[in-house]
C-alpha positions as CSV (number, residue, x, y, z in Angstrom):
1,X,86.5,286.6,293.5
2,X,88.0,287.1,290.2
3,X,90.3,284.6,289.1
4,X,92.9,287.2,287.1
5,X,93.6,288.7,290.7
6,X,94.9,285.7,291.2
7,X,98.2,285.7,288.8
8,X,99.2,289.1,290.4
9,X,101.1,286.7,293.2
10,X,104.5,285.3,293.5
11,X,102.6,281.9,294.1
12,X,101.5,279.8,291.1
13,X,97.9,278.7,290.6
14,X,96.5,275.3,290.3
15,X,93.5,274.6,289.7
16,X,91.1,271.6,288.7
17,X,88.8,271.0,285.7
18,X,85.4,268.9,286.5
19,X,82.7,268.0,284.3
20,X,78.9,266.7,284.9
21,X,78.5,263.2,285.1
22,X,76.1,261.2,283.3
23,X,75.4,258.2,285.4
24,X,74.7,257.3,288.8
25,X,78.3,256.1,289.2
26,X,79.7,259.1,287.4
27,X,78.2,261.0,290.2
28,X,79.8,259.1,292.5
29,X,83.2,259.2,290.7
30,X,82.8,263.1,290.9
31,X,82.1,263.1,294.6
32,X,84.7,261.4,296.1
33,X,87.5,263.4,293.8
34,X,85.7,266.3,295.1
35,X,85.9,265.4,298.3
36,X,89.6,264.7,298.2
37,X,90.8,267.4,295.7
38,X,89.3,270.1,297.5
39,X,91.4,269.3,300.3
40,X,94.4,270.5,297.9
41,X,93.0,274.3,298.5
42,X,93.0,274.7,294.6
43,X,93.4,278.4,293.3
44,X,90.2,277.9,291.2
45,X,88.2,274.9,289.7
46,X,86.5,274.6,286.4
47,X,83.2,272.8,285.2
48,X,82.6,271.8,281.4
49,X,79.7,272.3,279.7
50,X,78.3,269.5,277.4
51,X,77.8,270.4,273.6
52,X,74.4,271.8,272.7
53,X,73.8,272.5,275.9
54,X,73.2,268.9,277.3
55,X,74.8,269.4,281.0
56,X,73.6,273.1,281.2
57,X,71.6,272.4,284.6
58,X,74.1,270.7,285.9
59,X,77.6,272.3,285.2
60,X,75.7,275.5,286.7
61,X,74.2,273.2,289.8
62,X,77.6,271.5,290.6
63,X,79.6,275.3,290.3
64,X,77.0,276.4,292.6
65,X,78.2,272.9,294.9
66,X,82.0,273.9,294.6
67,X,81.2,277.3,295.8
68,X,79.0,277.1,298.7
69,X,79.7,273.4,300.1
70,X,83.6,273.4,299.0
71,X,84.4,276.8,299.8
72,X,86.1,276.8,296.3
73,X,86.1,279.5,293.6
74,X,84.5,277.9,290.8
75,X,84.0,278.7,286.8
76,X,81.9,277.5,284.7
77,X,82.7,276.5,280.8
78,X,80.2,278.4,278.5
79,X,79.8,277.0,274.7
80,X,78.1,278.8,272.0
81,X,76.9,275.3,270.4
82,X,73.8,274.8,270.0
83,X,72.4,278.4,271.3
84,X,70.9,281.3,270.3
85,X,72.2,284.6,271.8
86,X,68.9,285.0,273.8
87,X,69.7,281.6,275.4
88,X,73.3,282.6,275.9
89,X,72.4,285.9,277.5
90,X,70.2,283.7,279.9
91,X,72.3,281.3,281.2
92,X,74.4,284.5,281.9
93,X,72.0,286.3,283.8
94,X,71.6,283.0,285.5
95,X,75.2,282.5,286.7
96,X,75.6,286.7,287.8
97,X,72.7,285.9,289.9
98,X,73.9,282.9,291.2
99,X,77.2,285.4,292.2
100,X,79.4,283.6,290.1
101,X,81.8,285.8,288.9
102,X,84.1,284.0,286.6
103,X,83.4,282.0,283.2
104,X,85.4,280.2,280.3
105,X,83.8,281.5,277.0
106,X,84.1,279.1,274.1
107,X,83.1,278.5,270.6
108,X,82.9,274.2,271.2
109,X,83.4,271.5,269.9
110,X,80.6,270.0,267.9
111,X,78.0,268.0,269.1
112,X,78.5,264.0,268.9
113,X,78.2,262.3,265.9
114,X,78.7,265.6,264.0
115,X,82.2,266.5,262.4
116,X,82.1,269.7,261.7
117,X,81.2,272.9,263.2
118,X,78.1,274.6,262.5
119,X,76.9,277.7,263.4
120,X,73.3,277.8,265.2
121,X,70.8,280.2,263.8
122,X,70.5,283.2,265.8
123,X,73.5,282.4,267.5
124,X,77.2,283.2,267.4
125,X,79.7,281.5,265.0
126,X,83.2,282.6,267.1
127,X,84.1,282.5,270.5
128,X,85.3,286.2,269.9
129,X,81.6,286.7,270.1
130,X,81.0,285.6,272.5
131,X,83.7,287.0,274.5
132,X,82.6,290.7,273.0
133,X,78.9,290.2,274.9
134,X,80.2,289.2,278.0
135,X,83.1,291.8,278.1
136,X,80.1,294.4,277.3
137,X,77.3,293.5,279.3
138,X,78.8,291.5,282.3
139,X,81.3,292.0,285.1
140,X,82.5,288.5,284.6
141,X,86.4,287.9,284.5
142,X,86.7,286.2,281.3
143,X,88.9,282.9,280.6
144,X,89.4,281.3,276.9
145,X,91.3,278.5,275.5
146,X,94.1,278.4,272.8
147,X,96.0,275.5,271.0
148,X,100.3,275.5,271.2
149,X,99.9,272.9,268.6
150,X,96.8,274.8,266.7
151,X,93.6,274.4,266.5
152,X,92.6,271.6,264.6
153,X,90.2,273.6,262.3
154,X,92.6,276.4,261.9
155,X,93.8,277.5,258.5
156,X,97.5,277.8,259.7
157,X,99.4,278.5,263.0
158,X,99.8,282.0,261.9
159,X,95.5,282.6,261.6
160,X,95.0,280.7,264.5
161,X,97.3,283.3,266.3
162,X,95.8,286.1,264.5
163,X,92.2,285.0,265.9
164,X,93.6,284.8,269.3
165,X,94.9,287.7,269.4
166,X,91.5,289.0,268.6
167,X,89.6,287.4,271.1
168,X,92.0,288.4,273.8
169,X,91.4,292.2,272.8
170,X,87.6,291.9,272.7
171,X,88.1,291.3,276.4
172,X,89.8,288.1,277.4
173,X,91.6,288.2,281.1
174,X,93.6,285.0,280.8
175,X,93.7,281.8,278.5
176,X,93.8,277.8,279.5
177,X,95.9,275.7,277.1
178,X,94.2,272.8,275.1
179,X,96.1,269.3,276.8
180,X,99.6,268.5,275.3
181,X,102.4,266.3,276.1
182,X,105.5,267.9,274.8
183,X,106.8,271.0,276.7
184,X,108.8,272.6,273.2
185,X,105.3,273.5,272.2
186,X,103.8,275.9,274.9
187,X,106.9,277.2,275.1
188,X,106.9,278.2,271.3
189,X,103.3,279.2,271.6
190,X,104.2,281.6,274.6
191,X,107.2,283.3,272.8
192,X,104.8,283.6,269.2
193,X,102.0,284.9,271.3
194,X,103.8,287.7,273.4
195,X,105.3,288.6,270.3
196,X,101.9,289.3,268.6
197,X,101.2,290.9,271.6
198,X,99.0,289.0,274.0
199,X,100.1,289.6,277.0
200,X,97.6,287.7,279.0
201,X,98.7,284.6,281.3
202,X,98.8,281.6,279.7
203,X,98.1,278.6,282.0
204,X,99.0,275.2,280.6
205,X,96.3,272.5,280.5
206,X,97.5,269.5,281.2
207,X,96.2,266.0,281.4
208,X,97.6,263.4,283.4
209,X,97.6,260.1,281.8
210,X,96.0,257.4,283.8
211,X,94.5,255.2,281.1
212,X,96.5,254.3,277.6
213,X,93.8,254.4,275.1
214,X,91.8,257.3,276.9
215,X,94.9,259.6,276.1
216,X,95.6,258.4,272.8
217,X,92.1,259.0,271.7
218,X,91.4,262.3,273.6
219,X,94.8,263.4,272.0
220,X,93.4,262.6,268.5
221,X,90.1,264.7,269.0
222,X,91.9,267.7,269.7
223,X,95.5,266.9,267.7
224,X,98.0,267.1,270.3
225,X,100.9,265.0,269.7
226,X,102.2,262.3,272.1
227,X,105.6,262.0,271.7
228,X,107.0,259.1,270.3
229,X,109.0,258.0,273.3
230,X,105.9,258.9,275.6
231,X,103.9,256.2,272.7
232,X,106.3,253.5,273.0
233,X,106.4,253.4,276.7
234,X,102.9,253.4,277.3
235,X,102.8,250.3,274.5
236,X,105.1,248.4,277.0
237,X,102.7,248.6,279.6
238,X,99.6,248.3,277.5
239,X,98.0,245.1,279.5
240,X,99.2,247.1,282.8
241,X,96.9,249.1,284.2
242,X,98.5,250.3,287.4
243,X,101.6,250.3,285.5
244,X,99.9,253.3,283.1
245,X,98.9,255.4,285.9
246,X,102.3,255.2,287.6
247,X,103.8,256.1,284.0
248,X,101.1,259.4,283.7
249,X,102.0,260.5,287.5
250,X,105.7,260.8,286.9
251,X,105.8,262.0,283.6
252,X,103.4,264.9,284.1
253,X,105.0,265.7,286.9
254,X,108.3,266.3,285.3
255,X,106.4,267.9,282.8
256,X,104.7,270.5,285.3
257,X,107.8,271.1,286.8
258,X,109.7,272.0,283.8
259,X,106.5,274.5,282.6
260,X,106.5,275.9,286.5
261,X,110.7,276.1,286.5
262,X,110.4,278.2,282.9
263,X,107.7,280.5,284.5
264,X,104.7,279.0,283.9
265,X,101.7,281.0,285.8
266,X,100.4,277.8,287.2
267,X,99.1,274.4,285.9
268,X,95.3,273.4,285.3
269,X,94.7,269.8,285.5
270,X,92.4,267.8,283.8
271,X,91.0,265.6,286.2
272,X,88.4,263.9,283.8
273,X,87.0,263.5,287.8
274,X,89.3,261.2,288.8
275,X,92.0,262.3,292.1
276,X,94.6,259.8,292.7
277,X,97.0,261.5,289.6
278,X,96.4,264.7,290.2
279,X,96.9,264.4,294.2
280,X,99.9,262.9,293.7
281,X,101.3,265.0,291.2
282,X,100.2,268.4,292.8
283,X,101.4,267.2,296.5
284,X,104.9,266.3,294.6
285,X,105.1,269.7,292.9
286,X,104.3,271.6,296.4
287,X,107.2,269.8,298.1
288,X,109.9,270.0,295.4
289,X,108.6,273.7,294.4
290,X,110.1,274.0,290.9
291,X,109.3,277.5,290.8
292,X,111.7,279.3,293.0
293,X,114.6,276.9,292.2
294,X,117.6,279.3,290.8
295,X,118.8,278.1,287.2
296,X,121.9,276.4,287.2
């Protein structure tokens, strides 16, 4: 099933992002999350891809397991990091031959310990080039990333949007945003994207806060700002893990409700291979159905 067709209905899409675990405990966490979240019947799920192909085989194996064992529509992430063009074609061939219909095409982040992006010899420098190759040679529906608060390596917000428009024109069917904690960035970004001629669905990427230190680290890595009020409330709960989790669930539920009520096509949950927060948020959203409310 091709994901782009899911956005044509009246109901929003709800999707989950997982990552390939590196330890036995991590595998148990993933298994538990899959067992619990699969019952929520997500529209689709995605699996990340380690820098330099470090999780290449596991990514494909998990995508196949999600489809064959759990009956879920699964999308593999694919990055340009540490891969030549023949490497990328080989993996795309594996995906196609395995019956995978969707791919998230990314440039990717530098490997751990490397701050600057470096093009792999014989590889691509830009995600647009990867999109162009996939669109020309493969039958996949193509997703790509976008950045409401501007990519951390972009020259400017305007330049970032110009590059995004070029990438979409190359063959992107839908976009998933980087995580954000202030919906104003998403609404402003969508307005600017539409004004720039970008018409594909723009799916908000939401990461429920479950650990204060973890979210601050991830926000810093991707250039996402944590609102002052939220940061203050996290600090108050610094020694209260249950309090942080409760605040995270409440905050993300309000955030998602506002997004859906304003017309966002769905929510893509960054689960971090954990299920309780995402289960609570999605269950509350399906009860409240904010996307069908008539504005006062």
